C-alpha positions in Angstrom: 0.0 0.0 0.0 1.1 3.6 -0.5 2.1 5.3 2.7 1.1 8.7 4.1 2.8 10.4 7.0 0.8 13.1 8.8 2.6 15.6 11.1 0.8 17.7 13.7 -1.0 17.6 17.0 -3.9 15.3 17.7 -6.4 17.2 19.8 -9.4 17.0 22.1 -12.2 19.1 20.7 -15.1 20.2 22.8 -18.2 20.0 20.7 -21.7 20.4 22.2 -20.5 19.5 25.7 -18.3 16.5 25.0 -14.7 15.9 24.0 -14.0 14.2 20.6 -10.8 13.3 18.9 -9.6 16.0 16.6 -6.7 17.7 15.0 -5.4 17.6 11.4 -3.2 14.6 12.2 -6.2 12.5 13.4 -8.6 13.5 10.6 -6.0 13.2 7.9 -4.7 9.9 9.1 -8.0 8.2 9.5 -9.3 9.6 6.2 -6.3 8.2 4.3 -6.6 4.9 6.1 -10.2 4.6 5.1 -9.1 5.2 1.5 -6.8 2.2 1.7 -3.4 3.7 2.5 -1.0 2.8 5.2 -0.6 5.7 7.5 1.8 7.1 10.1 1.4 10.0 12.5 4.1 12.1 14.1 2.6 14.0 17.0 2.7 15.1 20.6 0.0 14.5 23.2 -0.6 13.8 26.9 -1.0 10.5 28.6 -4.8 10.6 28.0 -4.2 10.0 24.3 -4.1 6.2 23.4 -3.0 5.7 19.8 -3.8 2.0 19.7 -7.4 2.7 20.6 -8.0 6.1 19.0 -6.0 5.6 15.8 -6.2 1.8 15.3 -3.9 0.5 12.6 -2.0 3.8 12.4 1.7 3.8 13.2 1.9 6.6 15.8 5.1 8.3 17.0 4.0 10.5 19.8 6.0 12.8 22.0 4.7 12.5 25.6 3.6 15.9 26.8 2.0 17.3 30.0 -1.3 17.7 28.1 -3.1 17.0 24.9 -3.9 20.1 22.9 -7.6 21.1 23.4 -9.9 23.3 21.4 -13.4 24.6 22.0 -15.2 25.0 18.7 -18.4 27.0 18.2 -20.0 27.8 14.9 -22.3 30.7 13.9 -25.3 30.0 11.7 -23.2 31.1 8.6 -20.5 28.5 9.4 -18.0 31.0 11.0 -15.9 29.1 13.6 -14.9 30.6 16.9 -12.1 28.7 18.7 -10.4 28.7 22.1 -7.3 26.8 23.0 -7.5 25.5 26.6 -4.4 23.3 26.6 -1.4 22.7 24.3 1.0 19.8 23.9 4.7 20.2 23.2 6.1 20.8 19.7 6.4 17.8 17.5 9.8 16.1 17.6 11.3 14.8 14.4 13.8 12.6 16.3 11.0 10.2 17.2 10.4 9.3 13.6 12.1 6.0 12.6 14.1 5.7 9.4 11.5 3.5 7.8 9.0 6.4 7.9 11.3 9.2 6.6 10.6 8.5 2.9 6.8 8.1 2.7 4.9 8.3 -0.6 3.1 11.4 0.6 3.6 13.8 3.5 1.0 16.0 5.1 2.1 18.9 7.4 -1.0 19.7 9.5 -0.1 22.0 12.5 -3.0 23.3 14.6 -1.1 25.4 17.1 2.3 26.2 15.6 3.8 22.9 16.7 6.0 22.3 13.7 8.9 24.6 14.3 12.3 23.0 13.8 11.9 21.1 10.6 9.8 20.9 7.4 9.2 19.0 4.3 12.8 19.1 3.2 13.8 17.2 6.3 12.0 14.1 4.8 12.0 12.4 1.4 8.3 12.3 0.4 7.3 12.1 -3.2 4.2 14.3 -2.7 3.9 17.0 0.0 0.8 18.9 1.2 0.5 21.4 4.0 -2.6 22.7 5.8 -2.2 26.4 6.5 -4.4 26.9 9.6 -1.8 26.2 12.3 0.6 28.8 10.9 -2.2 31.4 10.5 -3.5 31.3 14.1 -2.8 33.9 16.7 -3.5 32.4 20.1 -4.1 35.0 22.8 -3.2 34.7 26.5 -6.8 33.7 27.2 -6.6 31.0 24.5 -8.9 32.8 22.0 -7.9 32.2 18.4 -7.8 34.8 15.6 -6.3 35.0 12.2 -2.9 36.5 11.6 -0.4 36.9 8.7 1.9 34.0 8.1 5.3 35.0 9.8 7.7 32.9 7.6 6.0 31.1 4.7 9.2 30.9 2.7 10.7 28.6 5.5 7.6 26.6 6.4 6.5 25.9 2.8 9.9 24.8 1.4 9.4 21.5 -0.5 5.6 21.7 -0.3 3.6 20.9 -3.5 0.1 21.9 -2.5 -1.1 24.3 0.3 -4.6 23.8 1.6 -6.1 26.9 3.2 -9.6 27.9 4.2 -10.9 31.3 3.4 -11.8 31.6 7.2 -8.1 31.2 8.1 -6.9 34.2 6.1 -7.1 37.7 7.7 -8.6 39.1 4.5 -10.6 36.1 3.4 -9.3 34.5 0.3 -7.9 37.6 -1.4 -4.3 36.9 -0.5 -4.3 33.2 -1.4 -2.6 33.8 -4.8 0.4 35.2 -3.0 1.3 31.8 -1.7 2.1 30.7 -5.2 5.5 32.4 -4.7 6.4 29.4 -2.5 4.2 26.5 -3.7 3.0 25.4 -7.1 -0.6 24.8 -6.1 -3.0 26.4 -3.6 -6.4 24.9 -2.7 -8.6 27.7 -1.2 -11.5 25.9 0.4 -14.9 27.5 0.9 -16.9 24.8 2.7 -20.1 23.7 0.9 -19.4 26.4 -1.7 -16.5 24.4 -3.1 -12.9 25.5 -3.6 -10.6 27.4 -5.9 -7.6 25.5 -7.1 -4.8 28.0 -8.0 -1.7 27.1 -10.0 0.9 29.3 -11.5 -0.7 28.9 -14.9 -4.4 29.3 -14.2 -7.3 29.2 -11.7 -10.0 26.5 -11.5 -13.3 26.7 -9.6 -14.1 23.2 -8.3 -17.7 22.6 -7.0 -18.2 20.8 -3.7 -20.6 17.9 -3.1 -23.0 19.6 -0.6 -24.5 17.3 2.0 -26.5 18.0 5.2 -24.0 19.3 7.7 -23.7 17.9 11.2 -20.2 19.0 12.1 -17.8 20.8 9.7 -14.8 20.4 12.0 -12.0 18.5 10.2 -13.5 18.6 6.7 -10.5 20.7 5.5 -8.1 18.1 7.0 -9.9 15.3 5.3 -9.9 17.2 2.0 -6.1 17.7 2.3 -5.4 14.0 3.0 -7.7 12.8 0.2 -6.2 15.3 -2.2 -2.7 13.9 -1.6 -4.1 10.4 -2.1 -5.8 11.3 -5.3 -2.9 13.4 -6.6 -0.4 10.7 -5.9 -2.5 8.1 -7.7 -3.5 10.2 -10.7 -1.1 13.1 -11.0 -4.2 15.2 -11.9 -4.8 18.0 -9.5 -8.4 18.7 -10.7 -9.3 15.0 -10.4 -7.7 15.0 -7.0 -9.6 18.0 -5.9 -13.0 16.5 -6.9 -12.1 13.3 -5.2 -11.1 15.2 -2.0 -14.3 17.3 -2.1 -16.3 14.1 -2.0 -14.3 12.7 0.9 -14.9 15.9 2.8 -18.6 15.6 2.1 -18.6 12.4 4.2 -16.8 14.0 7.0 -19.4 16.8 7.7 -22.2 14.3 8.1 -21.1 13.1 11.6 -19.4 14.4 14.7 -15.7 14.1 14.7 -14.3 11.3 12.7 -17.4 9.1 12.9 -18.6 9.5 9.3 -15.4 9.3 7.2 -16.0 7.6 3.9 -14.2 4.5 2.6 -12.9 4.2 -1.0 -16.2 2.8 -2.3 -18.3 5.5 -0.8 -16.1 8.4 -1.9 -16.0 7.0 -5.5 -19.8 6.6 -5.4 -20.2 10.2 -4.5 -17.6 11.2 -7.1 -19.6 9.5 -9.8 -22.8 11.1 -8.5 -21.2 14.5 -8.4 -20.1 14.2 -12.0 -23.5 13.1 -13.1 -25.3 15.9 -11.3 -22.8 18.5 -12.7 -23.5 17.2 -16.2 -27.3 17.5 -15.6 -26.9 20.9 -13.9 -28.5 20.0 -10.6 -27.7 18.7 -7.1 -29.6 16.1 -5.1 -29.2 17.3 -1.6 
């Protein structure tokens, strides 16, 4: 099987009064595993995180910390997310990664709280590299409240990255500044939730429709999109096909709380075929 390594904090997310597993590392790893890939995670967490139980079948290399990173996520009616960080694990430690995982087929950098500091994609030998922007674009105040900020050093953090996935909600000015990232990466996927995404390359811009579904919990949909995009891109070398595949994977994620509704390969491909048919017919079956 192809192998994906995901780097970043696993988290505990408070949603509607209960804690659920979260973080780009968890969402990305479990999404890729459901799609048939072998997956490894490089993370940091407290003793309450149990990889064998919470990420079954995933090779987990976890730096033991005093606490697991915790977020409180609340959403407005328009989908705007408000976050508070109530605990943070230590930075991720590359030294924990064994040699066997230093040359994966694909690498996904998914920081959530600035935890990838001392290394980047060029420290590994992945064939295909993606990065999720949110962890570099978050300003965490003393009280834990999260707000958008400008990226301090994108030229350093994005070295060796092939595609950057960024939500319009993570950018201080919405999506207007997304094209600027093409200075450092050849592709940028600007996600807009149920409204689809814009895939930017240095040659042209593509608007990619989503596959809208009834939304229960949008948390993690962008992480699932990023992992599925790498899976699709590695398998096809076609960024537009990968984006459509990833949009269908993300549509599964929003239908349940946390990672409970992630789609397997058969389900994602079924939605992909339905999406293509509905696009041809000019209508959606929601």
